[in-house]
N, CA, C and O atoms as a GROMACS GRO file, in nm:
protein
  448
    1MET      N    1  -0.514  -5.587   0.729
    1MET     CA    2  -0.484  -5.466   0.658
    1MET      C    3  -0.559  -5.351   0.724
    1MET      O    4  -0.680  -5.359   0.744
    2THR      N    5  -0.487  -5.246   0.757
    2THR     CA    6  -0.550  -5.131   0.822
    2THR      C    7  -0.588  -5.027   0.717
    2THR      O    8  -0.522  -5.011   0.614
    3ASP      N    9  -0.694  -4.958   0.748
    3ASP     CA   10  -0.737  -4.851   0.657
    3ASP      C   11  -0.659  -4.724   0.690
    3ASP      O   12  -0.687  -4.658   0.790
    4MET      N   13  -0.564  -4.692   0.607
    4MET     CA   14  -0.483  -4.572   0.624
    4MET      C   15  -0.542  -4.465   0.533
    4MET      O   16  -0.568  -4.490   0.415
    5PRO      N   17  -0.564  -4.347   0.587
    5PRO     CA   18  -0.616  -4.241   0.500
    5PRO      C   19  -0.510  -4.203   0.396
    5PRO      O   20  -0.391  -4.194   0.425
    6THR      N   21  -0.559  -4.183   0.277
    6THR     CA   22  -0.466  -4.143   0.171
    6THR      C   23  -0.446  -3.992   0.176
    6THR      O   24  -0.541  -3.916   0.195
    7ALA      N   25  -0.324  -3.952   0.160
    7ALA     CA   26  -0.292  -3.809   0.165
    7ALA      C   27  -0.332  -3.744   0.033
    7ALA      O   28  -0.301  -3.795  -0.075
    8THR      N   29  -0.400  -3.634   0.044
    8THR     CA   30  -0.436  -3.560  -0.078
    8THR      C   31  -0.334  -3.448  -0.095
    8THR      O   32  -0.289  -3.388   0.002
    9PRO      N   33  -0.298  -3.421  -0.217
    9PRO     CA   34  -0.200  -3.315  -0.239
    9PRO      C   35  -0.259  -3.179  -0.204
    9PRO      O   36  -0.380  -3.159  -0.215
   10PRO      N   37  -0.174  -3.085  -0.161
   10PRO     CA   38  -0.225  -2.952  -0.128
   10PRO      C   39  -0.278  -2.882  -0.252
   10PRO      O   40  -0.235  -2.912  -0.364
   11PRO      N   41  -0.370  -2.788  -0.233
   11PRO     CA   42  -0.422  -2.716  -0.350
   11PRO      C   43  -0.312  -2.635  -0.417
   11PRO      O   44  -0.217  -2.593  -0.351
   12PRO      N   45  -0.323  -2.613  -0.548
   12PRO     CA   46  -0.219  -2.537  -0.617
   12PRO      C   47  -0.216  -2.392  -0.569
   12PRO      O   48  -0.318  -2.336  -0.530
   13THR      N   49  -0.098  -2.334  -0.572
   13THR     CA   50  -0.082  -2.194  -0.534
   13THR      C   51  -0.143  -2.105  -0.641
   13THR      O   52  -0.115  -2.123  -0.760
   14PRO      N   53  -0.226  -2.010  -0.601
   14PRO     CA   54  -0.287  -1.923  -0.703
   14PRO      C   55  -0.179  -1.839  -0.771
   14PRO      O   56  -0.078  -1.807  -0.709
   15PRO      N   57  -0.201  -1.803  -0.897
   15PRO     CA   58  -0.101  -1.723  -0.967
   15PRO      C   59  -0.092  -1.583  -0.908
   15PRO      O   60  -0.188  -1.531  -0.850
   16ALA      N   61   0.025  -1.522  -0.922
   16ALA     CA   62   0.045  -1.385  -0.873
   16ALA      C   63  -0.040  -1.289  -0.955
   16ALA      O   64  -0.058  -1.310  -1.075
   17PRO      N   65  -0.093  -1.185  -0.892
   17PRO     CA   66  -0.176  -1.091  -0.967
   17PRO      C   67  -0.094  -1.019  -1.074
   17PRO      O   68   0.025  -0.992  -1.055
   18ALA      N   69  -0.158  -0.990  -1.185
   18ALA     CA   70  -0.089  -0.922  -1.296
   18ALA      C   71  -0.049  -0.782  -1.253
   18ALA      O   72  -0.126  -0.711  -1.190
   19GLY      N   73   0.071  -0.743  -1.288
   19GLY     CA   74   0.119  -0.611  -1.259
   19GLY      C   75   0.141  -0.587  -1.112
   19GLY      O   76   0.143  -0.472  -1.068
   20GLY      N   77   0.156  -0.687  -1.040
   20GLY     CA   78   0.129  -0.688  -0.904
   20GLY      C   79   0.222  -0.680  -0.792
   20GLY      O   80   0.252  -0.571  -0.744
   21GLY      N   81   0.269  -0.787  -0.750
   21GLY     CA   82   0.339  -0.792  -0.623
   21GLY      C   83   0.245  -0.847  -0.518
   21GLY      O   84   0.142  -0.907  -0.548
   22ASP      N   85   0.282  -0.824  -0.395
   22ASP     CA   86   0.203  -0.875  -0.283
   22ASP      C   87   0.067  -0.807  -0.276
   22ASP      O   88   0.050  -0.693  -0.319
   23ILE      N   89  -0.028  -0.880  -0.223
   23ILE     CA   90  -0.163  -0.826  -0.207
   23ILE      C   91  -0.178  -0.778  -0.063
   23ILE      O   92  -0.138  -0.846   0.031
   24VAL      N   93  -0.237  -0.661  -0.047
   24VAL     CA   94  -0.267  -0.606   0.085
   24VAL      C   95  -0.417  -0.626   0.107
   24VAL      O   96  -0.499  -0.576   0.031
   25TYR      N   97  -0.451  -0.698   0.213
   25TYR     CA   98  -0.591  -0.729   0.241
   25TYR      C   99  -0.648  -0.629   0.341
   25TYR      O  100  -0.574  -0.571   0.420
   26PRO      N  101  -0.780  -0.608   0.336
   26PRO     CA  102  -0.844  -0.515   0.431
   26PRO      C  103  -0.821  -0.558   0.576
   26PRO      O  104  -0.812  -0.678   0.605
   27GLN      N  105  -0.810  -0.461   0.664
   27GLN     CA  106  -0.788  -0.487   0.806
   27GLN      C  107  -0.918  -0.464   0.882
   27GLN      O  108  -1.007  -0.393   0.835
   28GLN      N  109  -0.928  -0.523   0.999
   28GLN     CA  110  -1.042  -0.501   1.086
   28GLN      C  111  -0.993  -0.440   1.215
   28GLN      O  112  -0.910  -0.503   1.281
   29PRO      N  113  -1.036  -0.326   1.257
   29PRO     CA  114  -1.122  -0.234   1.184
   29PRO      C  115  -1.044  -0.167   1.071
   29PRO      O  116  -0.922  -0.151   1.080
   30PRO      N  117  -1.113  -0.126   0.965
   30PRO     CA  118  -1.042  -0.062   0.853
   30PRO      C  119  -0.988   0.074   0.893
   30PRO      O  120  -1.043   0.142   0.980
   31LYS      N  121  -0.878   0.111   0.830
   31LYS     CA  122  -0.818   0.243   0.856
   31LYS      C  123  -0.902   0.351   0.788
   31LYS      O  124  -0.952   0.332   0.677
   32ASP      N  125  -0.916   0.463   0.855
   32ASP     CA  126  -0.994   0.575   0.802
   32ASP      C  127  -0.917   0.643   0.689
   32ASP      O  128  -0.803   0.685   0.710
   33PRO      N  129  -0.976   0.655   0.570
   33PRO     CA  130  -0.906   0.718   0.458
   33PRO      C  131  -0.860   0.862   0.487
   33PRO      O  132  -0.756   0.904   0.438
   34ILE      N  133  -0.938   0.936   0.566
   34ILE     CA  134  -0.900   1.074   0.599
   34ILE      C  135  -0.772   1.073   0.684
   34ILE      O  136  -0.684   1.158   0.666
   35LEU      N  137  -0.762   0.980   0.777
   35LEU     CA  138  -0.641   0.968   0.860
   35LEU      C  139  -0.519   0.938   0.774
   35LEU      O  140  -0.412   0.995   0.794
   36ILE      N  141  -0.534   0.847   0.677
   36ILE     CA  142  -0.424   0.812   0.588
   36ILE      C  143  -0.384   0.934   0.505
   36ILE      O  144  -0.265   0.959   0.487
   37LEU      N  145  -0.482   1.009   0.455
   37LEU     CA  146  -0.453   1.130   0.378
   37LEU      C  147  -0.373   1.229   0.462
   37LEU      O  148  -0.271   1.281   0.415
   38VAL      N  149  -0.416   1.257   0.584
   38VAL     CA  150  -0.350   1.354   0.669
   38VAL      C  151  -0.209   1.308   0.705
   38VAL      O  152  -0.115   1.388   0.702
   39LEU      N  153  -0.193   1.181   0.738
   39LEU     CA  154  -0.059   1.132   0.774
   39LEU      C  155   0.037   1.141   0.656
   39LEU      O  156   0.151   1.184   0.673
   40ASN      N  157  -0.007   1.100   0.537
   40ASN     CA  158   0.082   1.108   0.420
   40ASN      C  159   0.112   1.253   0.384
   40ASN      O  160   0.221   1.283   0.335
   41LEU      N  161   0.018   1.342   0.407
   41LEU     CA  162   0.039   1.483   0.372
   41LEU      C  163   0.137   1.551   0.467
   41LEU      O  164   0.220   1.630   0.423
   42PHE      N  165   0.129   1.521   0.596
   42PHE     CA  166   0.208   1.594   0.694
   42PHE      C  167   0.326   1.518   0.753
   42PHE      O  168   0.408   1.579   0.822
   43VAL      N  169   0.338   1.389   0.729
   43VAL     CA  170   0.448   1.313   0.789
   43VAL      C  171   0.527   1.241   0.680
   43VAL      O  172   0.512   1.121   0.660
   44ALA      N  173   0.610   1.314   0.612
   44ALA     CA  174   0.708   1.262   0.516
   44ALA      C  175   0.647   1.180   0.402
   44ALA      O  176   0.719   1.106   0.336
   45GLY      N  177   0.520   1.192   0.376
   45GLY     CA  178   0.458   1.125   0.263
   45GLY      C  179   0.456   0.974   0.270
   45GLY      O  180   0.441   0.908   0.167
   46CYS      N  181   0.470   0.916   0.392
   46CYS     CA  182   0.482   0.770   0.395
   46CYS      C  183   0.410   0.699   0.509
   46CYS      O  184   0.380   0.581   0.495
   47VAL      N  185   0.381   0.764   0.617
   47VAL     CA  186   0.327   0.696   0.736
   47VAL      C  187   0.193   0.628   0.707
   47VAL      O  188   0.168   0.518   0.757
   48GLY      N  189   0.109   0.692   0.629
   48GLY     CA  190  -0.019   0.631   0.594
   48GLY      C  191  -0.002   0.502   0.517
   48GLY      O  192  -0.077   0.406   0.538
   49TYR      N  193   0.097   0.498   0.427
   49TYR     CA  194   0.124   0.375   0.352
   49TYR      C  195   0.162   0.261   0.448
   49TYR      O  196   0.116   0.148   0.431
   50PHE      N  197   0.245   0.291   0.546
   50PHE     CA  198   0.283   0.188   0.643
   50PHE      C  199   0.161   0.138   0.720
   50PHE      O  200   0.149   0.019   0.748
   51MET      N  201   0.070   0.229   0.753
   51MET     CA  202  -0.049   0.190   0.830
   51MET      C  203  -0.142   0.097   0.752
   51MET      O  204  -0.203   0.008   0.810
   52ILE      N  205  -0.153   0.119   0.620
   52ILE     CA  206  -0.245   0.033   0.544
   52ILE      C  207  -0.176  -0.092   0.488
   52ILE      O  208  -0.242  -0.177   0.429
   53GLY      N  209  -0.044  -0.103   0.507
   53GLY     CA  210   0.026  -0.225   0.466
   53GLY      C  211   0.104  -0.215   0.337
   53GLY      O  212   0.160  -0.315   0.293
   54GLN      N  213   0.109  -0.099   0.275
   54GLN     CA  214   0.188  -0.082   0.152
   54GLN      C  215   0.328  -0.033   0.191
   54GLN      O  216   0.366   0.081   0.163
   55LYS      N  217   0.402  -0.122   0.256
   55LYS     CA  218   0.531  -0.085   0.314
   55LYS      C  219   0.636  -0.047   0.209
   55LYS      O  220   0.710   0.049   0.227
   56ASN      N  221   0.641  -0.122   0.100
   56ASN     CA  222   0.740  -0.090  -0.004
   56ASN      C  223   0.715   0.048  -0.064
   56ASN      O  224   0.809   0.124  -0.088
   57LYS      N  225   0.589   0.080  -0.088
   57LYS     CA  226   0.555   0.211  -0.142
   57LYS      C  227   0.589   0.320  -0.040
   57LYS      O  228   0.632   0.429  -0.077
   58GLY      N  229   0.570   0.291   0.088
   58GLY     CA  230   0.604   0.386   0.193
   58GLY      C  231   0.753   0.414   0.198
   58GLY      O  232   0.795   0.528   0.218
   59ILE      N  233   0.834   0.310   0.181
   59ILE     CA  234   0.979   0.328   0.181
   59ILE      C  235   1.023   0.414   0.063
   59ILE      O  236   1.105   0.504   0.079
   60VAL      N  237   0.969   0.386  -0.054
   60VAL     CA  238   1.005   0.465  -0.173
   60VAL      C  239   0.960   0.610  -0.157
   60VAL      O  240   1.033   0.701  -0.194
   61ALA      N  241   0.841   0.632  -0.102
   61ALA     CA  242   0.792   0.768  -0.080
   61ALA      C  243   0.881   0.842   0.019
   61ALA      O  244   0.909   0.961   0.001
   62LEU      N  245   0.926   0.774   0.123
   62LEU     CA  246   1.013   0.836   0.222
   62LEU      C  247   1.147   0.876   0.159
   62LEU      O  248   1.197   0.986   0.182
   63ILE      N  249   1.204   0.787   0.079
   63ILE     CA  250   1.331   0.817   0.012
   63ILE      C  251   1.314   0.936  -0.082
   63ILE      O  252   1.398   1.026  -0.084
   64ALA      N  253   1.206   0.937  -0.161
   64ALA     CA  254   1.182   1.048  -0.254
   64ALA      C  255   1.161   1.178  -0.176
   64ALA      O  256   1.206   1.284  -0.220
   65TRP      N  257   1.094   1.172  -0.062
   65TRP     CA  258   1.070   1.290   0.019
   65TRP      C  259   1.201   1.346   0.074
   65TRP      O  260   1.222   1.468   0.070
   66VAL      N  261   1.289   1.259   0.124
   66VAL     CA  262   1.418   1.303   0.179
   66VAL      C  263   1.506   1.361   0.068
   66VAL      O  264   1.568   1.465   0.087
   67VAL      N  265   1.512   1.293  -0.047
   67VAL     CA  266   1.592   1.343  -0.159
   67VAL      C  267   1.540   1.479  -0.204
   67VAL      O  268   1.619   1.564  -0.247
   68GLY      N  269   1.411   1.501  -0.196
   68GLY     CA  270   1.352   1.628  -0.237
   68GLY      C  271   1.384   1.744  -0.145
   68GLY      O  272   1.350   1.858  -0.176
   69LEU      N  273   1.450   1.718  -0.033
   69LEU     CA  274   1.487   1.825   0.060
   69LEU      C  275   1.622   1.890   0.027
   69LEU      O  276   1.655   1.992   0.087
   70VAL      N  277   1.699   1.833  -0.065
   70VAL     CA  278   1.832   1.888  -0.095
   70VAL      C  279   1.820   2.032  -0.142
   70VAL      O  280   1.720   2.068  -0.204
   71PRO      N  281   1.922   2.115  -0.114
   71PRO     CA  282   1.914   2.260  -0.141
   71PRO      C  283   1.868   2.303  -0.280
   71PRO      O  284   1.786   2.394  -0.288
   72PRO      N  285   1.914   2.245  -0.390
   72PRO     CA  286   1.865   2.299  -0.517
   72PRO      C  287   1.713   2.283  -0.535
   72PRO      O  288   1.650   2.362  -0.604
   73LEU      N  289   1.657   2.180  -0.472
   73LEU     CA  290   1.514   2.156  -0.486
   73LEU      C  291   1.432   2.228  -0.380
   73LEU      O  292   1.313   2.252  -0.398
   74CYS      N  293   1.496   2.263  -0.271
   74CYS     CA  294   1.434   2.342  -0.162
   74CYS      C  295   1.301   2.287  -0.112
   74CYS      O  296   1.215   2.365  -0.072
   75GLY      N  297   1.284   2.159  -0.112
   75GLY     CA  298   1.163   2.099  -0.059
   75GLY      C  299   1.045   2.094  -0.155
   75GLY      O  300   0.939   2.043  -0.118
   76THR      N  301   1.061   2.144  -0.276
   76THR     CA  302   0.951   2.142  -0.372
   76THR      C  303   0.910   1.999  -0.405
   76THR      O  304   0.791   1.966  -0.407
   77VAL      N  305   1.009   1.915  -0.430
   77VAL     CA  306   0.980   1.775  -0.462
   77VAL      C  307   0.917   1.706  -0.341
   77VAL      O  308   0.825   1.625  -0.356
   78SER      N  309   0.966   1.738  -0.222
   78SER     CA  310   0.908   1.678  -0.101
   78SER      C  311   0.761   1.714  -0.086
   78SER      O  312   0.679   1.631  -0.048
   79GLY      N  313   0.728   1.838  -0.116
   79GLY     CA  314   0.589   1.880  -0.110
   79GLY      C  315   0.503   1.807  -0.210
   79GLY      O  316   0.391   1.765  -0.179
   80LEU      N  317   0.554   1.791  -0.331
   80LEU     CA  318   0.480   1.718  -0.435
   80LEU      C  319   0.462   1.572  -0.398
   80LEU      O  320   0.356   1.515  -0.418
   81VAL      N  321   0.568   1.511  -0.343
   81VAL     CA  322   0.559   1.371  -0.299
   81VAL      C  323   0.450   1.358  -0.193
   81VAL      O  324   0.369   1.265  -0.198
   82SER      N  325   0.447   1.450  -0.098
   82SER     CA  326   0.347   1.445   0.009
   82SER      C  327   0.204   1.458  -0.045
   82SER      O  328   0.114   1.387  -0.002
   83ILE      N  329   0.185   1.550  -0.140
   83ILE     CA  330   0.051   1.570  -0.197
   83ILE      C  331   0.005   1.448  -0.275
   83ILE      O  332  -0.108   1.402  -0.259
   84VAL      N  333   0.093   1.395  -0.360
   84VAL     CA  334   0.058   1.276  -0.440
   84VAL      C  335   0.034   1.156  -0.348
   84VAL      O  336  -0.062   1.081  -0.368
   85ALA      N  337   0.121   1.138  -0.247
   85ALA     CA  338   0.105   1.026  -0.154
   85ALA      C  339  -0.024   1.040  -0.073
   85ALA      O  340  -0.089   0.939  -0.043
   86ALA      N  341  -0.062   1.162  -0.038
   86ALA     CA  342  -0.186   1.182   0.038
   86ALA      C  343  -0.308   1.142  -0.044
   86ALA      O  344  -0.397   1.073   0.006
   87ILE      N  345  -0.312   1.185  -0.170
   87ILE     CA  346  -0.425   1.150  -0.257
   87ILE      C  347  -0.428   1.000  -0.282
   87ILE      O  348  -0.533   0.936  -0.271
   88ASP      N  349  -0.312   0.944  -0.317
   88ASP     CA  350  -0.306   0.800  -0.344
   88ASP      C  351  -0.340   0.718  -0.220
   88ASP      O  352  -0.416   0.622  -0.229
   89GLY      N  353  -0.286   0.756  -0.105
   89GLY     CA  354  -0.315   0.683   0.019
   89GLY      C  355  -0.462   0.686   0.053
   89GLY      O  356  -0.519   0.587   0.098
   90TYR      N  357  -0.526   0.801   0.031
   90TYR     CA  358  -0.670   0.814   0.055
   90TYR      C  359  -0.748   0.716  -0.033
   90TYR      O  360  -0.837   0.646   0.015
   91LEU      N  361  -0.714   0.712  -0.162
   91LEU     CA  362  -0.786   0.622  -0.254
   91LEU      C  363  -0.761   0.475  -0.220
   91LEU      O  364  -0.852   0.393  -0.230
   92GLN      N  365  -0.636   0.440  -0.181
   92GLN     CA  366  -0.607   0.302  -0.143
   92GLN      C  367  -0.685   0.264  -0.017
   92GLN      O  368  -0.741   0.155  -0.008
   93ALA      N  369  -0.688   0.356   0.081
   93ALA     CA  370  -0.760   0.328   0.206
   93ALA      C  371  -0.910   0.316   0.182
   93ALA      O  372  -0.976   0.235   0.247
   94GLN      N  373  -0.964   0.396   0.090
   94GLN     CA  374  -1.107   0.383   0.056
   94GLN      C  375  -1.135   0.243   0.000
   94GLN      O  376  -1.234   0.179   0.037
   95HIS      N  377  -1.048   0.198  -0.087
   95HIS     CA  378  -1.065   0.066  -0.149
   95HIS      C  379  -1.060  -0.043  -0.041
   95HIS      O  380  -1.141  -0.135  -0.041
   96LEU      N  381  -0.964  -0.031   0.050
   96LEU     CA  382  -0.953  -0.129   0.158
   96LEU      C  383  -1.072  -0.121   0.253
   96LEU      O  384  -1.120  -0.223   0.301
   97GLN      N  385  -1.119   0.000   0.280
   97GLN     CA  386  -1.233   0.018   0.370
   97GLN      C  387  -1.359  -0.046   0.313
   97GLN      O  388  -1.446  -0.091   0.387
   98ALA      N  389  -1.368  -0.050   0.180
   98ALA     CA  390  -1.483  -0.114   0.114
   98ALA      C  391  -1.472  -0.266   0.116
   98ALA      O  392  -1.561  -0.335   0.066
   99GLY      N  393  -1.362  -0.319   0.172
   99GLY     CA  394  -1.346  -0.464   0.184
   99GLY      C  395  -1.278  -0.529   0.066
   99GLY      O  396  -1.281  -0.651   0.053
  100ARG      N  397  -1.217  -0.450  -0.021
  100ARG     CA  398  -1.149  -0.505  -0.138
  100ARG      C  399  -0.998  -0.493  -0.120
  100ARG      O  400  -0.949  -0.390  -0.074
  101PRO      N  401  -0.922  -0.597  -0.155
  101PRO     CA  402  -0.777  -0.591  -0.143
  101PRO      C  403  -0.714  -0.502  -0.250
  101PRO      O  404  -0.775  -0.475  -0.354
  102VAL      N  405  -0.593  -0.457  -0.223
  102VAL     CA  406  -0.515  -0.380  -0.320
  102VAL      C  407  -0.378  -0.447  -0.334
  102VAL      O  408  -0.335  -0.523  -0.247
  103ARG      N  409  -0.311  -0.417  -0.445
  103ARG     CA  410  -0.175  -0.467  -0.462
  103ARG      C  411  -0.078  -0.373  -0.392
  103ARG      O  412  -0.109  -0.257  -0.365
  104GLN      N  413   0.040  -0.425  -0.362
  104GLN     CA  414   0.143  -0.346  -0.297
  104GLN      C  415   0.178  -0.221  -0.380
  104GLN      O  416   0.207  -0.116  -0.323
  105TRP      N  417   0.175  -0.232  -0.511
  105TRP     CA  418   0.213  -0.122  -0.598
  105TRP      C  419   0.097  -0.067  -0.680
  105TRP      O  420   0.120  -0.015  -0.789
  106SER      N  421  -0.024  -0.077  -0.632
  106SER     CA  422  -0.135  -0.014  -0.704
  106SER      C  423  -0.135   0.135  -0.672
  106SER      O  424  -0.106   0.175  -0.560
  107PHE      N  425  -0.168   0.216  -0.772
  107PHE     CA  426  -0.170   0.361  -0.755
  107PHE      C  427  -0.306   0.414  -0.794
  107PHE      O  428  -0.368   0.367  -0.890
  108PHE      N  429  -0.352   0.512  -0.721
  108PHE     CA  430  -0.480   0.580  -0.743
  108PHE      C  431  -0.592   0.477  -0.759
  108PHE      O  432  -0.617   0.403  -0.664
  109ASN      N  433  -0.659   0.469  -0.871
  109ASN     CA  434  -0.770   0.375  -0.887
  109ASN      C  435  -0.734   0.256  -0.975
  109ASN      O  436  -0.822   0.194  -1.034
  110ASP      N  437  -0.607   0.224  -0.984
  110ASP     CA  438  -0.561   0.110  -1.064
  110ASP      C  439  -0.564  -0.015  -0.978
  110ASP      O  440  -0.463  -0.052  -0.918
  111HIS      N  441  -0.679  -0.080  -0.971
  111HIS     CA  442  -0.697  -0.198  -0.886
  111HIS      C  443  -0.733  -0.321  -0.968
  111HIS      O  444  -0.815  -0.401  -0.924
  112ALA      N  445  -0.675  -0.337  -1.082
  112ALA     CA  446  -0.709  -0.450  -1.171
  112ALA      C  447  -0.669  -0.581  -1.110
  112ALA      O  448  -0.690  -0.686  -1.170
   0.00000   0.00000   0.00000
């Protein structure tokens, strides 16, 4: 009789974070929060999100920015999207720079 190693079952998959979606983990080297702020402010409100890994939020911000350019709105909504995305991107990048993960859809300081 040969000694065959017994297979152990894989560890259970951790539960998805509450209110969550995918988790974005810190990168090495971390992205500079000021760079993320400037990119979101001046480049369609979305490039900074793509850089830190919040791709879904970046796509939604880009769509909102483009829709905000239609003539009745005259870019007002696009400007607001850029300002909000710049502040939010800065706060998300700060959180990531500190070595803490964020959710794909976390906003401002909502990192529960």
